[in-house]
Rosetta silent file (secondary structure, phi, psi, omega in degrees, C-alpha in Angstrom):
SEQUENCE: XXXXXXXXXXXXXXXXXXXXXXXXXXXXXXXXXXXXXXXXXXXXXXXXXXXXXXXXXXXXXXXXXXXXXXXXXXXXXXXXXXXXXXXXXXXXXXXXXXXXXXXXXXXXXXXXXXXXXXXXXXXXXXXXXXXXXXXXXXXXXXXXXXXXXXXXXXXXXXXXXXXXXXXXXXXXXXXXXXXXXXXXXXXXXXXXXXXXXXXXXXXXXXXXXXXXXXXXXXXXXXXXXXXXXXXXXXXXXXXXXXXXXXXXXXXXXXXXXXXXXXXXXXXXXXXXXXXXXXXXXXXXXXXXXXXXXXXXXXXXXXXXXXXXXXXXXXXXXXXXXXXXXXXXXXXXXXXXXXXXXXXXXXXXX
SCORE:     score description
SCORE:     0.000 S_00000001
   1 L     0.000  131.441  179.878   95.922   71.741  112.988 S_00000001
   2 L   -70.265  163.777 -179.209   92.746   70.104  111.725 S_00000001
   3 H   -61.115  -39.850 -178.405   92.689   66.416  110.709 S_00000001
   4 H   -68.536  -41.976  179.336   92.270   67.333  107.027 S_00000001
   5 H   -66.725  -39.032  178.275   95.078   69.844  107.122 S_00000001
   6 H   -63.649  -36.731  178.292   97.298   67.379  108.949 S_00000001
   7 H   -65.683  -42.410  177.184   96.543   64.802  106.258 S_00000001
   8 H   -62.770  -40.308  179.717   97.507   67.298  103.515 S_00000001
   9 H   -65.089  -40.745  179.406  100.703   68.143  105.388 S_00000001
  10 H   -64.038  -43.200  178.606  101.539   64.448  105.738 S_00000001
  11 H   -62.418  -40.663 -179.032  100.969   63.849  102.032 S_00000001
  12 H   -68.020  -32.374 -178.816  103.146   66.807  101.156 S_00000001
  13 H   -66.406  -19.936  178.867  105.929   65.600  103.452 S_00000001
  14 L   -80.125  -12.407  179.882  106.156   62.479  101.259 S_00000001
  15 L   -74.373  148.590  175.285  107.051   64.583   98.222 S_00000001
  16 L   -74.071  164.368  177.363  110.682   64.873   97.228 S_00000001
  17 H   -60.613  -35.056  179.546  112.475   68.207   97.321 S_00000001
  18 H   -67.650  -40.410  178.862  112.361   68.260   93.524 S_00000001
  19 H   -65.994  -41.377  177.489  108.576   67.709   93.490 S_00000001
  20 H   -63.655  -36.807  178.533  108.021   70.476   96.066 S_00000001
  21 H   -62.741  -38.016  179.829  110.222   72.717   93.940 S_00000001
  22 H   -66.874  -38.508  176.448  108.025   72.059   90.901 S_00000001
  23 H   -60.822  -44.540 -179.856  104.923   73.025   92.898 S_00000001
  24 H   -64.265  -41.870 -179.691  106.630   76.258   93.911 S_00000001
  25 H   -63.040  -42.307  178.088  107.762   76.999   90.352 S_00000001
  26 H   -65.299  -40.074  179.810  104.228   76.465   89.005 S_00000001
  27 H   -64.066  -34.089 -176.267  102.797   78.650   91.772 S_00000001
  28 H   -87.174    4.555 -174.797  105.227   81.463   90.968 S_00000001
  29 H   -57.809  -35.251 -178.056  104.427   81.354   87.231 S_00000001
  30 H   -91.846    2.087  174.303  102.301   84.511   87.415 S_00000001
  31 L   -99.835  101.116 -168.209  104.824   86.424   89.528 S_00000001
  32 L   -91.814  133.771  173.631  106.981   87.804   86.722 S_00000001
  33 L   163.953  138.057  175.631  110.571   88.865   87.156 S_00000001
  34 L  -120.543    0.550 -178.261  114.174   87.922   86.468 S_00000001
  35 L   -67.500  155.929  177.173  115.838   90.842   88.278 S_00000001
  36 H   -55.129  -38.093 -179.199  118.091   90.102   91.287 S_00000001
  37 H   -62.751  -41.513 -179.324  115.533   91.741   93.589 S_00000001
  38 H   -75.867  -31.094  177.078  112.758   89.417   92.422 S_00000001
  39 H   -64.096  -33.416  176.027  115.008   86.358   92.478 S_00000001
  40 H   -66.518  -40.424  177.625  115.578   87.028   96.182 S_00000001
  41 H   -61.963  -48.607 -179.548  111.793   87.130   96.684 S_00000001
  42 H   -59.130  -42.691 -179.469  111.362   83.835   94.812 S_00000001
  43 H   -62.013  -42.327  179.283  114.103   82.165   96.798 S_00000001
  44 H   -65.805  -42.046  179.949  112.493   83.235  100.073 S_00000001
  45 H   -60.781  -41.903 -179.695  109.045   82.064   98.928 S_00000001
  46 H   -62.074  -34.099 -178.319  110.403   78.611   98.073 S_00000001
  47 H   -76.915  -33.319 -170.602  111.876   78.326  101.576 S_00000001
  48 H  -107.883  -13.265 -172.040  108.843   79.509  103.552 S_00000001
  49 L   -59.468  -34.670 -173.098  105.748   78.653  101.518 S_00000001
  50 L   -89.644    4.503  174.265  105.342   75.178  103.014 S_00000001
  51 L   -93.655  173.923  177.524  105.546   76.308  106.617 S_00000001
  52 L  -103.426   10.149 -177.859  102.649   77.679  108.632 S_00000001
  53 L   -64.057  142.442  177.178  104.547   80.789  109.732 S_00000001
  54 L   -69.008  139.003 -176.853  102.734   84.090  109.388 S_00000001
  55 E  -119.342  136.689  175.537  104.010   86.196  106.493 S_00000001
  56 E  -117.288  113.874  178.461  103.955   90.003  106.205 S_00000001
  57 E   -97.369  126.312  179.682  104.360   91.312  102.643 S_00000001
  58 E  -117.466  138.456  179.848  105.371   94.937  102.394 S_00000001
  59 L   175.802  157.670 -179.487  105.432   96.934   99.180 S_00000001
  60 L   -64.560  160.659  176.196  104.026   99.983   97.454 S_00000001
  61 L   -57.630  132.538  177.659  100.528   99.943   96.011 S_00000001
  62 L    89.350    7.137 -178.450  100.438   98.054   92.715 S_00000001
  63 L   -85.354  -11.595  177.276  103.536   95.927   93.269 S_00000001
  64 L   101.778   33.030 -177.329  101.585   92.649   93.235 S_00000001
  65 H   -64.929  -38.163  178.142  101.244   91.725   96.908 S_00000001
  66 H   -65.961  -40.163  179.345   98.015   89.824   96.293 S_00000001
  67 H   -62.907  -41.754  179.703   99.492   87.861   93.407 S_00000001
  68 H   -66.778  -42.333  178.269  102.449   86.857   95.569 S_00000001
  69 H   -58.090  -43.690  179.064  100.220   85.842   98.478 S_00000001
  70 H   -65.718  -35.546  178.313   98.223   83.543   96.215 S_00000001
  71 H   -66.044  -39.448  179.020  101.432   82.037   94.845 S_00000001
  72 H   -61.787  -43.373  178.815  102.627   81.292   98.396 S_00000001
  73 H   -61.674  -45.482 -177.830   99.344   79.507   99.107 S_00000001
  74 H   -67.046  -23.885  178.714   99.548   77.460   95.903 S_00000001
  75 H   -86.477   -6.941 -175.033  103.104   76.425   96.755 S_00000001
  76 L   -95.989  170.930  176.788  102.118   75.218  100.253 S_00000001
  77 L   -70.121  -11.043  177.297  100.567   71.962  101.419 S_00000001
  78 L   -85.373    7.603 -170.654   97.351   73.941  101.942 S_00000001
  79 L   -58.259  -28.265 -178.531   96.995   74.426   98.174 S_00000001
  80 L   -84.408   -7.483  179.324   93.868   72.189   97.965 S_00000001
  81 L   -99.407  171.661 -173.930   92.109   74.201  100.658 S_00000001
  82 L   -64.523  147.307  166.915   90.587   77.726  100.276 S_00000001
  83 E  -115.054  114.285 -174.714   92.515   80.895   99.632 S_00000001
  84 E  -117.333  128.642 -176.464   90.392   83.768  100.982 S_00000001
  85 E  -117.731  141.108  174.333   91.324   87.407  100.441 S_00000001
  86 E  -144.844  135.831  178.300   89.957   90.548  102.079 S_00000001
  87 E   -92.827  107.873 -175.864   91.043   94.171  101.731 S_00000001
  88 L   -69.067  -17.307 -179.025   90.955   95.631  105.237 S_00000001
  89 L   -94.809   -8.446 -175.407   91.158   99.169  103.882 S_00000001
  90 L  -100.899   -6.868 -177.478   88.261   98.882  101.433 S_00000001
  91 L  -112.423  131.972  178.867   85.513   97.864  103.890 S_00000001
  92 L   -55.248  144.522 -173.938   83.960  100.285  106.403 S_00000001
  93 H   -55.192  -39.507 -177.467   85.063   99.646  109.979 S_00000001
  94 H   -70.168  -13.412  177.746   81.548   98.838  111.180 S_00000001
  95 H  -104.876  -20.732 -172.857   81.263   96.063  108.566 S_00000001
  96 H   -64.869  -38.394 -179.722   84.805   94.690  108.636 S_00000001
  97 H   -60.554  -43.109  178.971   84.400   92.748  111.890 S_00000001
  98 H   -66.836  -38.079  178.512   81.395   90.877  110.476 S_00000001
  99 H   -64.426  -37.141 -178.242   83.252   90.247  107.203 S_00000001
 100 H   -77.457  -45.501 -170.253   86.214   88.796  109.081 S_00000001
 101 H  -113.404   -4.280 -179.987   84.493   86.822  111.825 S_00000001
 102 L    79.784  179.325  176.717   80.888   86.461  110.676 S_00000001
 103 E  -151.872  162.235  176.595   77.757   87.122  112.761 S_00000001
 104 L   -95.727  162.353  177.486   74.753   85.335  114.231 S_00000001
 105 L   -58.873  131.250  178.232   71.168   86.040  113.319 S_00000001
 106 L    81.072    8.145 -178.871   69.910   89.215  115.028 S_00000001
 107 L   -62.930  -29.968  177.808   73.416   90.388  116.002 S_00000001
 108 L  -159.266  169.847 -178.455   72.613   93.853  114.646 S_00000001
 109 L   -58.516  124.284 -178.908   69.974   95.639  112.570 S_00000001
 110 L    99.140  -10.339  179.515   69.771   93.920  109.216 S_00000001
 111 L   -84.359   77.213 -174.986   71.326   90.649  110.370 S_00000001
 112 L   -82.278   -9.970  177.497   68.374   88.548  109.262 S_00000001
 113 L  -151.014  155.108  177.656   70.446   85.385  108.945 S_00000001
 114 L   -67.396  150.394 -178.605   73.677   83.995  110.307 S_00000001
 115 E  -143.284  132.903  176.352   76.766   84.509  108.146 S_00000001
 116 L   -83.263  149.254 -179.391   80.200   82.925  108.318 S_00000001
 117 L   -93.956 -178.796 -176.793   83.195   85.246  108.058 S_00000001
 118 H   -64.323  -36.052 -179.193   86.364   85.084  105.996 S_00000001
 119 H   -64.683  -43.298  179.928   88.321   83.282  108.715 S_00000001
 120 H   -69.846  -35.630  178.138   85.843   80.450  108.909 S_00000001
 121 H   -64.552  -28.892 -177.778   85.586   80.305  105.112 S_00000001
 122 L   -90.295    5.137 -174.717   89.379   79.926  104.964 S_00000001
 123 L   -53.446  128.274 -176.959   89.497   77.063  107.482 S_00000001
 124 L    88.651  -13.432 -177.414   92.217   74.649  106.491 S_00000001
 125 L  -119.327 -135.656 -174.437   93.640   77.091  103.969 S_00000001
 126 E  -128.581  138.299  171.308   95.073   80.596  103.839 S_00000001
 127 E  -112.905  131.418  179.910   93.590   84.001  104.596 S_00000001
 128 E  -107.565  114.328  179.865   95.149   87.044  102.962 S_00000001
 129 E  -100.267   94.168 -178.082   94.637   90.270  104.920 S_00000001
 130 E   -80.829  147.894 -179.336   95.467   93.031  102.471 S_00000001
 131 L    49.611   50.805 -178.332   96.206   96.590  103.703 S_00000001
 132 H   -68.154  -18.483  177.877   96.263   95.415  107.306 S_00000001
 133 H   -66.829  -14.994  179.848   97.821   98.743  108.285 S_00000001
 134 H   -91.806    0.879 -176.638   94.394  100.332  107.799 S_00000001
 135 L   -73.495  140.821 -178.146   92.710   98.154  110.422 S_00000001
 136 L   -69.481  156.541  178.933   91.185   99.929  113.443 S_00000001
 137 H   -55.169  -40.312 -179.376   92.687   99.489  116.944 S_00000001
 138 H   -62.670  -42.481 -179.865   89.624   97.537  118.154 S_00000001
 139 H   -73.471  -28.106  175.834   89.873   95.020  115.355 S_00000001
 140 H   -58.987  -40.095  179.159   93.622   94.772  115.846 S_00000001
 141 H   -62.418  -44.572 -178.978   92.926   93.404  119.345 S_00000001
 142 H   -68.152  -35.985  177.783   90.566   90.765  117.976 S_00000001
 143 H   -66.933  -37.553  178.282   92.962   89.785  115.232 S_00000001
 144 H   -58.796  -39.633  178.702   95.696   89.352  117.841 S_00000001
 145 H   -63.751  -39.543  178.531   93.515   86.792  119.630 S_00000001
 146 H   -63.304  -42.739 -179.468   93.087   84.833  116.401 S_00000001
 147 H   -63.821  -39.050 -176.198   96.832   84.815  115.866 S_00000001
 148 H   -80.309  -38.190 -171.052   97.497   83.690  119.428 S_00000001
 149 H  -119.620   -5.124 -178.735   94.685   81.176  119.943 S_00000001
 150 L    56.296   37.342  175.164   93.369   80.340  116.430 S_00000001
 151 E  -151.122  161.294 -178.295   89.816   81.112  117.550 S_00000001
 152 E  -155.738  168.529  174.984   87.344   83.985  117.493 S_00000001
 153 L  -113.997  123.583  173.579   83.764   84.905  118.340 S_00000001
 154 L   -59.908  156.193  179.765   81.376   85.871  115.550 S_00000001
 155 E   -59.659  124.961  179.377   79.549   89.149  116.135 S_00000001
 156 L    85.847   -4.022 -178.516   76.748   88.547  118.623 S_00000001
 157 L   -89.669  158.581  178.527   77.856   84.998  119.466 S_00000001
 158 L  -105.617  -16.493 -176.920   78.624   83.603  122.917 S_00000001
 159 L  -112.361  147.685  178.561   80.807   80.714  121.758 S_00000001
 160 L   -83.617  152.583  175.853   84.197   80.790  120.101 S_00000001
 161 E  -111.501  126.479 -179.290   84.891   79.228  116.717 S_00000001
 162 E   -89.885  134.575  178.412   88.138   77.315  116.294 S_00000001
 163 L  -133.002  159.057  175.035   89.929   77.621  112.953 S_00000001
 164 L  -124.659   93.413 -177.696   93.092   76.342  111.341 S_00000001
 165 L  -130.499  151.468  170.683   94.317   79.022  108.943 S_00000001
 166 E   -99.562  131.831 -176.128   97.608   80.328  107.691 S_00000001
 167 E  -103.498  125.879  169.182   97.740   84.141  107.779 S_00000001
 168 E  -119.557  122.953  179.822   99.409   86.243  105.114 S_00000001
 169 E  -114.611  159.098 -179.370   99.131   89.988  105.666 S_00000001
 170 E  -147.251  150.419  176.815  100.180   92.839  103.415 S_00000001
 171 E  -159.101  152.207  171.598  100.530   96.599  103.657 S_00000001
 172 L   -94.736   -4.609 -178.277  102.014   99.536  101.790 S_00000001
 173 L   -85.318  159.437  169.993  102.627  101.277  105.115 S_00000001
 174 L   -87.993   97.914 -173.439  105.740  101.234  107.271 S_00000001
 175 H   -66.067  -29.546  176.297  104.243   99.379  110.228 S_00000001
 176 H   -62.732  -41.303  177.159  107.275  100.063  112.449 S_00000001
 177 H   -67.763  -36.879  177.946  106.656  103.764  111.975 S_00000001
 178 H   -65.027  -34.738  176.380  102.944  103.265  112.591 S_00000001
 179 H   -64.743  -44.012  178.915  103.795  101.524  115.868 S_00000001
 180 H   -62.307  -33.119  179.269  105.951  104.487  116.905 S_00000001
 181 L   -79.662   -8.617 -177.028  103.056  106.837  116.103 S_00000001
 182 L    79.930   17.235 -177.172  100.720  104.711  118.254 S_00000001
 183 L  -101.464   -2.363  177.000   98.535  103.848  115.254 S_00000001
 184 L  -144.784  134.911 -175.563   99.345  100.121  115.169 S_00000001
 185 L   -66.245  133.249 -178.393   99.643   97.739  118.101 S_00000001
 186 H   -66.660  -40.363 -177.940  103.204   96.721  118.854 S_00000001
 187 H   -66.623  -35.969  177.633  102.210   93.204  120.027 S_00000001
 188 H   -69.467  -39.724 -179.830  100.256   92.604  116.802 S_00000001
 189 H   -56.739  -45.594 -178.031  103.132   93.919  114.710 S_00000001
 190 H   -73.698  -23.207  172.929  105.511   91.345  116.190 S_00000001
 191 H   -70.792  -34.534  179.462  102.955   88.590  115.746 S_00000001
 192 H   -81.557  -32.815 -172.093  102.720   89.453  112.070 S_00000001
 193 L   -84.894   55.355  177.484  106.406   90.173  111.534 S_00000001
 194 L   -88.449  -53.619  175.156  107.519   86.522  111.583 S_00000001
 195 E  -124.677   99.041  178.852  108.578   86.247  107.946 S_00000001
 196 E   -84.548  139.006  175.422  108.754   89.643  106.259 S_00000001
 197 E  -127.748  124.141 -179.752  108.877   89.807  102.460 S_00000001
 198 E  -103.463  118.455  176.327  109.591   93.112  100.745 S_00000001
 199 L   -89.232  122.999 -178.473  108.314   93.470   97.167 S_00000001
 200 L   -69.797  150.261  172.893  110.432   95.984   95.196 S_00000001
 201 L   -70.198  156.782 -176.740  108.813   98.834   93.320 S_00000001
 202 H   -62.698  -33.918  179.619  108.844   98.580   89.526 S_00000001
 203 H   -67.188  -15.481  178.160  111.288  101.517   89.245 S_00000001
 204 H   -93.421   -1.203  177.838  113.725   99.372   91.270 S_00000001
 205 L  -145.916   53.650 -175.946  113.567   96.508   88.769 S_00000001
 206 H   -62.960  -21.124  178.893  113.156   98.145   85.375 S_00000001
 207 H   -67.929  -13.914  177.582  114.961   95.268   83.696 S_00000001
 208 H   -85.253   -9.302 -174.557  111.773   93.232   84.313 S_00000001
 209 H   -60.200  -45.681  176.624  109.600   95.566   82.223 S_00000001
 210 H   -57.340  -41.442 -179.666  110.130   93.734   78.874 S_00000001
 211 H   -65.911  -44.386  178.016  109.254   90.428   80.525 S_00000001
 212 H   -61.447  -44.072 -178.818  106.172   91.895   82.246 S_00000001
 213 H   -62.215  -43.474  178.320  105.061   93.517   78.997 S_00000001
 214 H   -62.252  -40.326  179.088  105.335   90.260   77.090 S_00000001
 215 H   -63.367  -50.154 -178.862  103.332   88.497   79.799 S_00000001
 216 H   -64.460  -42.217 -179.359  100.562   91.092   79.886 S_00000001
 217 H   -66.171  -34.295  177.006  100.298   91.402   76.100 S_00000001
 218 H   -64.666  -41.733  177.904  100.038   87.630   75.774 S_00000001
 219 H   -67.770  -37.360  179.823   97.142   87.557   78.226 S_00000001
 220 H   -67.078  -39.296  177.551   95.480   90.505   76.505 S_00000001
 221 H   -60.113  -33.863  179.663   95.720   88.845   73.096 S_00000001
 222 H   -77.031  -43.495 -170.931   93.867   85.877   74.566 S_00000001
 223 H   -87.950  -28.270 -175.435   91.249   87.760   76.590 S_00000001
 224 L  -109.013    5.535  178.976   90.621   90.843   74.407 S_00000001
 225 L    58.138   34.524  176.389   90.982   89.210   70.989 S_00000001
 226 L   -94.807  171.133 -179.963   93.820   91.589   70.066 S_00000001
 227 E  -136.623   59.761  178.249   96.851   90.758   67.963 S_00000001
 228 E   -86.108  120.976 -172.848   99.692   92.798   69.430 S_00000001
 229 E   -95.573   -3.768  177.866  102.945   91.232   68.301 S_00000001
 230 E   153.788 -173.162 -178.190  105.334   93.229   70.453 S_00000001
 231 E  -124.907  127.432  178.799  106.762   96.605   71.431 S_00000001
 232 L   -62.694  152.410 -175.018  109.255   98.513   69.291 S_00000001
 233 H   -57.204  -43.197 -178.524  112.658   99.201   70.832 S_00000001
 234 H   -62.862  -40.409  178.218  112.144  102.968   70.995 S_00000001
 235 H   -67.157  -39.248  179.973  108.814  102.510   72.802 S_00000001
 236 H   -65.709  -37.327  177.971  110.362  100.018   75.203 S_00000001
 237 H   -63.224  -38.021  178.260  113.144  102.459   76.061 S_00000001
 238 H   -65.089  -43.471  178.893  110.504  105.083   76.914 S_00000001
 239 H   -61.664  -39.070 -178.413  108.698  102.575   79.121 S_00000001
 240 H   -75.132  -17.210  177.509  111.920  101.705   80.915 S_00000001
 241 H   -88.911  -10.603 -179.713  112.702  105.393   81.528 S_00000001
 242 L   -75.904  148.989 -177.493  109.325  105.978   83.209 S_00000001
 243 L   -84.522  -15.550  175.119  109.255  106.042   87.044 S_00000001
 244 L    51.070   63.053  176.202  105.998  103.987   87.361 S_00000001
 245 L   -60.382  -26.866  177.230  104.488  105.454   90.539 S_00000001
 246 L   -90.404    3.321  175.324  101.608  102.993   90.093 S_00000001
 247 H    57.576 -147.635 -172.468  104.062  100.106   89.724 S_00000001
 248 H   -60.626  -34.737  178.453  103.097   96.852   87.929 S_00000001
 249 H   -62.461  -39.883  178.191   99.399   97.735   88.045 S_00000001
 250 H   -63.863  -42.137  178.458  100.060  100.967   86.187 S_00000001
 251 H   -63.080  -45.348  179.800  102.031   99.089   83.525 S_00000001
 252 H   -60.809  -43.375 -179.062   99.279   96.473   83.154 S_00000001
 253 H   -67.178  -39.447  178.041   96.569   99.116   82.785 S_00000001
 254 H   -63.163  -45.853 -179.529   98.594  101.089   80.240 S_00000001
 255 H   -64.826  -34.974  175.433   99.254   98.029   78.114 S_00000001
 256 H   -62.523  -44.106  179.680   95.592   97.077   78.189 S_00000001
 257 H   -62.609  -45.642 -178.406   94.656  100.551   76.951 S_00000001
 258 H   -64.268  -41.855 -178.717   97.306  100.449   74.219 S_00000001
 259 H   -64.518  -42.848 -177.973   96.363   96.919   73.111 S_00000001
 260 H   -67.362  -42.231 -177.797   92.653   97.687   72.891 S_00000001
 261 H   -72.479  -38.521 -178.552   93.196  100.962   71.014 S_00000001
 262 H   -76.328  -46.366  176.994   95.885   99.558   68.691 S_00000001
 263 L    85.682  -51.395 -177.443   94.219   96.243   68.062 S_00000001
 264 E  -153.666  169.962  177.858   97.059   94.671   66.110 S_00000001
 265 E    85.907 -156.066 -179.110  100.675   95.083   65.063 S_00000001
 266 E  -103.718  147.560  172.907  103.475   96.517   67.192 S_00000001
 267 E   -79.424  121.570 -178.093  103.219   99.234   69.838 S_00000001
 268 L   -98.975  165.448  178.350  105.205  102.224   68.595 S_00000001
 269 H   -57.129  -38.291 -179.166  106.703  105.109   70.553 S_00000001
 270 H   -67.518  -14.042  178.155  103.977  107.374   69.134 S_00000001
 271 H   -80.495  -16.708 -174.672  101.293  105.182   70.709 S_00000001
 272 L   -78.894  158.763  178.264  102.486  106.032   74.221 S_00000001
 273 L   -59.497  147.049 -176.667  101.037  108.910   76.293 S_00000001
 274 H   -57.293  -37.597 -177.228  102.536  112.318   75.521 S_00000001
 275 H   -66.491  -27.648  175.255  103.865  112.754   79.075 S_00000001
 276 H   -76.968  -42.236 -179.548  105.945  109.599   78.671 S_00000001
 277 H   -61.081  -40.552 -179.009  107.194  110.560   75.252 S_00000001
 278 L   -78.989   -3.675  177.466  108.227  113.980   76.521 S_00000001
 279 L    73.505   19.452 -179.344  110.021  112.412   79.468 S_00000001
 280 L   -79.391  152.944  175.019  107.984  114.335   82.057 S_00000001
 281 L   -77.007  140.147 -175.832  107.575  113.079   85.591 S_00000001
 282 L   -55.778  -32.894 -177.590  104.039  111.837   86.358 S_00000001
 283 L   -76.123  -11.088 -179.963  103.742  114.301   89.245 S_00000001
 284 L    92.842   -1.770  177.749  104.366  117.238   86.986 S_00000001
 285 L   -74.573  126.190 -177.274  107.662  118.242   88.600 S_00000001
 286 L   -78.424  141.283  169.694  110.046  119.402   85.844 S_00000001
 287 L   -76.860  145.632 -178.779  113.509  118.007   85.554 S_00000001
 288 L   -65.346  139.037  176.798  116.160  120.731   85.468 S_00000001
 289 L   -91.916  111.422 -174.624  117.284  121.757   81.994 S_00000001
 290 L   -93.053    1.427  176.537  121.084  121.802   82.094 S_00000001
 291 L   -72.739  131.375  179.518  121.556  123.095   78.557 S_00000001
 292 L  -104.142  110.481  178.888  123.091  126.553   78.541 S_00000001
 293 L   -85.358 -174.294 -178.655  121.899  128.637   75.647 S_00000001
 294 L   -64.439  -29.012 -178.165  123.228  131.951   74.343 S_00000001
 295 L   -80.556   -5.697  178.485  120.994  133.812   76.797 S_00000001
 296 L    87.315 -173.539 -177.264  122.631  131.969   79.743 S_00000001
 297 L  -150.934  145.370  176.407  121.013  130.206   82.685 S_00000001
 298 L   -80.861  110.522 -178.604  120.206  131.026   86.300 S_00000001
 299 H   -61.329  -43.766 -177.518  122.479  128.760   88.333 S_00000001
 300 H   -63.913  -37.560  179.607  120.492  129.205   91.560 S_00000001
 301 H   -68.596  -43.988 -179.161  117.217  128.329   89.782 S_00000001
 302 H   -62.891  -41.644  178.699  118.715  125.244   88.107 S_00000001
 303 H   -64.783  -41.314  179.589  120.183  124.032   91.420 S_00000001
 304 H   -62.849  -44.311  179.356  116.854  124.571   93.190 S_00000001
 305 H   -63.368  -39.380  178.819  114.965  122.661   90.533 S_00000001
 306 H   -65.789  -43.337  178.893  117.464  119.808   90.695 S_00000001
 307 H   -62.612  -44.068 -179.643  117.231  119.716   94.506 S_00000001
 308 H   -60.461  -43.351 -179.845  113.436  119.755   94.348 S_00000001
 309 H   -63.702  -43.298 -179.695  113.421  116.842   91.885 S_00000001
 310 H   -63.989  -43.653  179.567  115.818  114.769   94.043 S_00000001
 311 H   -61.012  -44.850 -178.008  113.774  115.401   97.194 S_00000001
 312 H   -65.648  -41.177  178.655  110.549  114.385   95.464 S_00000001
 313 H   -63.065  -38.914  178.680  112.097  111.216   94.046 S_00000001
 314 H   -67.021  -36.039  178.287  113.425  110.213   97.457 S_00000001
 315 H   -68.343  -41.758  178.275  110.002  110.772   99.029 S_00000001
 316 H   -64.511  -38.857 -178.549  108.279  108.701   96.318 S_00000001
 317 H   -67.049  -29.747 -178.691  110.841  105.928   96.726 S_00000001
 318 L  -103.705   15.081 -178.578  110.206  105.740  100.482 S_00000001
 319 L    55.771   37.167  175.262  106.418  106.154  100.242 S_00000001
 320 L    64.683   28.087  170.444  106.743  109.586  101.861 S_00000001
 321 L   -88.254  105.326 -168.446  108.369  108.296  105.052 S_00000001
 322 H   -62.936  -34.441  178.028  110.479  111.336  105.827 S_00000001
 323 H   -59.515  -44.863 -178.821  112.982  109.536  108.089 S_00000001
 324 H   -68.531  -42.445  179.244  113.860  107.120  105.300 S_00000001
 325 H   -61.503  -40.094  178.455  113.954  109.849  102.657 S_00000001
 326 H   -62.752  -39.012  177.898  116.320  111.899  104.832 S_00000001
 327 H   -65.109  -40.972  177.830  118.637  108.897  105.147 S_00000001
 328 H   -60.776  -38.975 -177.580  118.673  108.426  101.363 S_00000001
 329 H   -87.790   -4.874  179.712  119.608  112.056  100.909 S_00000001
 330 L    59.044   44.493  175.635  122.044  112.007  103.837 S_00000001
 331 L  -131.017  166.049  175.797  120.466  115.009  105.530 S_00000001
 332 L   -72.253  152.016 -179.465  118.729  115.570  108.873 S_00000001
 333 H   -61.919  -38.197 -179.438  114.994  114.992  108.972 S_00000001
 334 H   -64.210  -36.618  177.278  114.428  118.594  110.114 S_00000001
 335 H   -64.911  -43.794  179.575  116.396  119.860  107.106 S_00000001
 336 H   -62.341  -44.793 -179.956  114.302  117.728  104.779 S_00000001
 337 H   -59.391  -41.642  178.763  111.036  118.912  106.334 S_00000001
 338 H   -61.099  -43.008 -178.464  112.108  122.560  105.888 S_00000001
 339 H   -69.992  -36.003  176.757  112.896  121.975  102.205 S_00000001
 340 H   -61.160  -42.005  178.210  109.574  120.153  101.648 S_00000001
 341 H   -67.178  -41.414 -177.637  107.777  123.196  103.038 S_00000001
 342 H   -61.819  -41.717 -178.226  109.916  125.611  101.033 S_00000001
 343 H   -89.716   -2.566  179.438  109.154  123.825   97.752 S_00000001
 344 L    54.697   48.889 -179.421  105.551  123.113   98.796 S_00000001
 345 L   -81.937  136.187  179.431  105.921  119.445   97.875 S_00000001
 346 L  -134.099  147.719 -179.422  102.823  117.299   98.253 S_00000001
 347 L   -69.561  132.676 -179.962  102.155  113.606   97.767 S_00000001
 348 L   -77.170  133.609 -178.753  100.377  112.887   94.495 S_00000001
 349 L   -65.791    0.000    0.000   97.021  111.144   95.003 S_00000001
């Protein structure tokens, strides 16, 4: 621990439990939720934010992993030091090492000047490694060294750079399954898996949708000069019946579109996209129609459609991890795989 970080830690240790709690509450202000699932997350964050333990946040794309990571940093004694974020899946592999660890002048073609990396920029603070499951095996080895020794070598350098950073990593992947497949190092997994935090999908906490909507609309009214005063009950019921495959990000983007187009007043049911109004699933899979008209109904077809819908929902809920989906449906994995092939089910991009 650096002298400055040690000083911050010492100052924070003088705070009362109530004062530390207020810091945590302020930090969590932008992480919206009153559901039991989110209250568990908040409780865990309050307990672990002020430690230096590595945190691994797992959750589907769009659940707010970056927002939570920043809240953890703001609740910690490192709050006055940098919070540096990098998406490991958005940067080409040949550039990611330089982005993480920096490089010296002349290290490679185009390196006309030395550059510090994200780890050095985050010294004394927190580095957030988003989508760490997409990191290449070679970089996984180098990251393991940073975790073990708190030092690294910039690209092209001969000397190591010592840093004092707290690491928060995040992924939408099942890293345990990636380890079994040989696509993620087991030793790195256990180095990261010190304090795991699972962020629930929005469909698992639909009672938070009114609160999230109020939060987003308030921000939009300020930033977009709109005057949206709320959402009508019928429209809110439609929103709460939607499965939200894009999670909180999908909700935020939809509300921005509605607010900008509407401009003022209340959001009505008729303002929502047709596919939501009609109750269709985003993937296009039809729900079985159980109404029996005078012409009758094909029982085998209705059962097949219902089975197909259930299988797809279980796959979406488990991010298409077949072992987990099979457990949810209480069937063997081989049985599930056969049915996926039979129905030609594919993950929606």
